[in-house]
Each structure stands twice: as structure tokens, then as C-alpha cells.
C-alpha positions as CSV (number, residue, x, y, z in Angstrom):
1,M,64.8,-51.0,127.1
2,A,67.7,-51.6,124.9
3,N,65.7,-54.1,123.0
4,D,63.0,-51.6,122.2
5,D,65.3,-49.4,120.1
6,V,66.5,-52.3,117.9
7,P,64.1,-53.1,115.1
8,Q,62.9,-56.6,115.3
9,E,63.1,-58.7,112.3
10,G,60.1,-60.9,111.5
11,T,60.2,-64.5,111.0
12,G,61.3,-66.0,107.7
13,E,57.7,-66.7,106.6
14,E,56.8,-63.0,107.0
15,N,59.7,-61.9,104.9
16,E,58.8,-64.3,102.1
17,A,55.2,-63.1,102.1
18,K,56.4,-59.5,101.7
19,E,58.7,-60.4,98.8
20,Q,55.9,-62.3,97.1
21,S,53.5,-59.4,97.5
22,V,56.0,-57.0,96.0
23,K,56.6,-59.4,93.1
24,K,52.9,-59.8,92.5
25,S,52.4,-56.0,92.5
26,K,55.2,-55.6,89.9
27,L,54.0,-58.4,87.6
28,P,51.0,-56.7,86.1
29,W,53.1,-53.6,85.2
30,I,55.8,-55.7,83.6
31,L,53.2,-57.6,81.6
32,L,51.5,-54.4,80.6
33,G,54.8,-52.9,79.5
34,V,55.5,-55.9,77.2
35,I,52.1,-56.8,75.9
36,V,50.9,-53.3,74.9
37,P,53.9,-52.5,72.7
38,L,53.7,-56.0,71.1
39,C,50.0,-55.6,70.3
40,A,50.4,-52.0,69.1
41,G,53.3,-53.0,66.8
42,G,51.3,-56.0,65.4
43,G,48.3,-53.8,64.7
44,Y,50.4,-51.2,63.0
45,F,52.1,-53.8,60.7
46,L,48.8,-55.6,60.0
47,G,47.2,-52.3,59.1
48,R,50.1,-51.5,56.7
49,I,49.8,-54.9,55.0
50,I,46.0,-54.5,54.6
51,A,46.4,-50.9,53.3
52,A,49.0,-51.9,50.8
53,G,46.7,-54.5,49.4
54,N,43.9,-51.9,48.9
55,D,46.2,-49.3,47.2
56,V,46.6,-51.6,44.2
57,S,42.8,-51.7,43.6
58,A,42.4,-48.0,44.2
59,D,45.2,-47.2,41.7
60,A,43.5,-49.4,39.1
61,A,40.2,-47.7,39.6
62,A,41.8,-44.3,39.3
63,V,43.4,-45.3,36.0
64,E,40.0,-46.5,34.7
65,E,38.4,-43.2,35.8
66,E,41.1,-41.1,34.1
67,D,40.5,-43.0,30.8
68,E,36.7,-42.2,30.8
69,E,35.5,-38.8,29.9
70,P,33.0,-37.1,32.2
71,D,29.4,-37.7,31.1
72,Y,28.8,-34.1,30.2
73,V,31.6,-34.2,27.6
74,K,29.8,-36.9,25.8
75,M,26.7,-34.7,25.6
76,L,28.5,-31.9,23.7
77,N,27.7,-31.4,20.1
78,T,30.5,-29.1,18.7
79,K,28.7,-28.8,15.4
80,A,25.5,-27.3,17.0
81,K,25.2,-23.6,17.2
82,E,25.9,-21.9,20.5
83,T,23.0,-19.5,19.8
84,N,20.4,-22.3,20.1
85,T,20.4,-22.0,23.9
86,W,18.0,-23.7,26.3
87,V,17.0,-22.8,29.8
88,F,17.3,-24.8,33.0
89,D,15.3,-23.7,36.1
90,V,16.9,-23.8,39.5
91,P,14.3,-23.9,42.3
92,P,14.2,-21.0,44.7
93,V,16.9,-21.0,47.3
94,V,16.5,-19.5,50.8
95,A,19.7,-18.5,52.6
96,N,20.6,-16.2,55.6
97,L,22.5,-13.1,54.6
98,M,25.7,-12.1,56.4
99,D,24.2,-9.1,58.2
100,P,25.5,-8.6,61.7
101,G,22.8,-7.6,64.2
102,A,19.9,-8.4,61.8
103,R,18.3,-11.6,60.7
104,R,17.8,-11.1,57.0
105,Y,17.5,-13.7,54.4
106,L,17.3,-13.9,50.6
107,R,14.9,-16.1,48.6
108,A,16.1,-16.3,45.0
109,G,15.3,-18.5,42.1
110,F,17.5,-18.7,39.0
111,K,17.3,-19.6,35.4
112,L,20.4,-20.9,33.8
113,E,20.8,-20.3,30.0
114,M,22.8,-23.2,28.7
115,S,24.9,-23.4,25.5
116,G,23.3,-24.9,22.4
117,Q,26.3,-27.2,22.1
118,F,25.1,-29.0,25.3
119,D,22.5,-31.5,24.5
120,P,19.2,-30.4,26.0
121,V,17.9,-33.8,26.9
122,G,21.1,-35.2,28.3
123,G,22.0,-31.8,29.8
124,E,18.7,-31.6,31.6
125,A,19.4,-35.0,33.2
126,H,23.0,-34.0,34.1
127,M,21.8,-30.8,35.7
128,T,19.0,-32.5,37.6
129,K,21.5,-35.1,38.8
130,N,23.8,-32.4,40.1
131,M,21.0,-30.2,41.5
132,H,22.2,-30.8,45.1
133,K,25.6,-29.4,44.2
134,I,24.1,-26.4,42.4
135,I,21.8,-25.5,45.4
136,N,24.6,-26.0,47.9
137,W,27.0,-23.8,46.0
138,I,24.4,-21.0,45.6
139,M,23.5,-21.1,49.3
140,I,27.1,-20.9,50.4
141,Y,27.8,-18.0,48.0
142,V,24.7,-16.1,49.0
143,S,25.4,-16.7,52.7
144,N,28.5,-14.6,52.3
145,L,26.7,-11.6,50.9
146,T,25.2,-8.6,52.7
147,V,22.0,-6.7,51.9
148,S,24.0,-3.8,50.4
149,E,25.7,-6.3,48.0
150,L,22.3,-7.3,46.7
151,Q,21.0,-3.8,46.0
152,G,21.5,-1.9,42.8
153,E,21.9,-2.9,39.2
154,K,25.7,-3.0,39.3
155,N,25.8,-5.3,42.3
156,L,23.1,-7.6,41.0
157,K,25.0,-8.1,37.7
158,R,28.2,-8.8,39.6
159,V,26.3,-11.5,41.7
160,L,24.9,-13.1,38.6
161,A,28.3,-13.1,37.0
162,H,29.9,-14.8,40.1
163,V,27.1,-17.4,40.1
164,K,27.7,-18.1,36.4
165,D,31.4,-18.5,36.8
166,G,31.1,-20.6,40.0
167,L,28.6,-23.0,38.4
168,N,30.7,-23.4,35.3
169,E,33.7,-24.2,37.4
170,L,31.6,-26.6,39.6
171,L,29.8,-28.5,36.9
172,F,32.0,-28.3,33.8
173,P,35.7,-27.9,35.0
174,D,37.3,-29.5,31.9
175,V,35.5,-27.7,29.0
176,K,34.6,-24.2,27.9
177,P,31.8,-22.6,29.9
178,L,28.4,-24.2,29.1
179,V,26.4,-21.9,31.4
180,I,26.0,-18.9,29.1
181,D,24.0,-16.6,31.4
182,V,22.3,-16.6,34.8
183,L,19.0,-14.8,35.3
184,F,16.9,-14.2,38.4
185,S,13.5,-15.9,38.2
186,E,12.6,-14.4,41.6
187,R,14.3,-12.4,44.3
188,A,13.1,-11.3,47.7
189,I,15.1,-10.0,50.7
190,Q,13.4,-10.2,54.1
């Protein structure tokens, strides 16, 4: 009976097998703890080296772009009269209005009266090239309006003035405004 209370120690082979299994279970964790930080550090430094090489070419490209004037500046004729305006048509835009509880939308077309100092042929090409920006800006602006903001002469003139200012800022940020006036070619609220 006395022998039952005393824990029996296994043979030497059993103890060695237990120690080896404990060592084997710790080995993957040790390797993981060493390899992961090494790989992460190597990736970080390699990324920094590659990024440093690209910054030089990006800086050179930025310097070249700063030296060039935007294409619309080349199309300006300061000797031409501003009164010889020309008109650029913006296709109709359909946008949801910000009216809670109602699904209302506005369909509106615009005519942009352009300055006579902006070459009509090159200006038409510039405006057509940037049509996606024009339509996007108008849609975002109109989406923030309510029906009441689109009713009445005073409100409509304010909307047209905001469109004119926004398009001048978007398309011609470095020169005096070239969009002289904005007119509705069509307007329907549904």
C-alpha cells in the first residue's frame, strides 16, 4: 500500500521521449519568433530602398510639369476682345435632388458662354476633353440641392452663378475666369 502513494518514475527511455516531444513542440514557435521579424524587417528595408529609387524620377517629372504651362493657357489670346464670346454646350445632366422622403430628380442642360480670349477651336477641344469633369462637378453640385432651391428667379440665378464659379475653378485655376456666363438650355424637375 505504501508503494501506491509514491509516484513511480518511468524508465529513462520514457523520460527522454517526453523531453524530446516538449522540445519539438517549442521548436516551431522559436523559429516563428525569429523568422517572421527577420522577414518583416527585410521587406521593410527593401521597400524603403525601392521607394527611394522611385522618388528621384517622380521629383524630376514634377519639375518638368511645373515648367510647362497648362494647355488652356497656350490657347489664350490676350489681344482678342472679351466681347467676342462663343458658346459651349454641356449635354443634359440627370441627378437626384436632396429631398428627404421624396424621389425627385433634375434634368438640366447648360450652355457655357466662353471668353473671346479663349481660342474657340482649341477651347472646344479642351472643354470636350474635360467633359467628364464638368458633368461630374455639376452632378455633385445638383445632388446637394433641394427642390425649393431650384425654384424662383433669385435661386436659379444663384445656382447658375455657383456653377460658373465652380467650373472656372475646376477648369481654369491659374487664370482669370474664362467661363463668362452659364445659361440653362433645359431644366425639368420630376
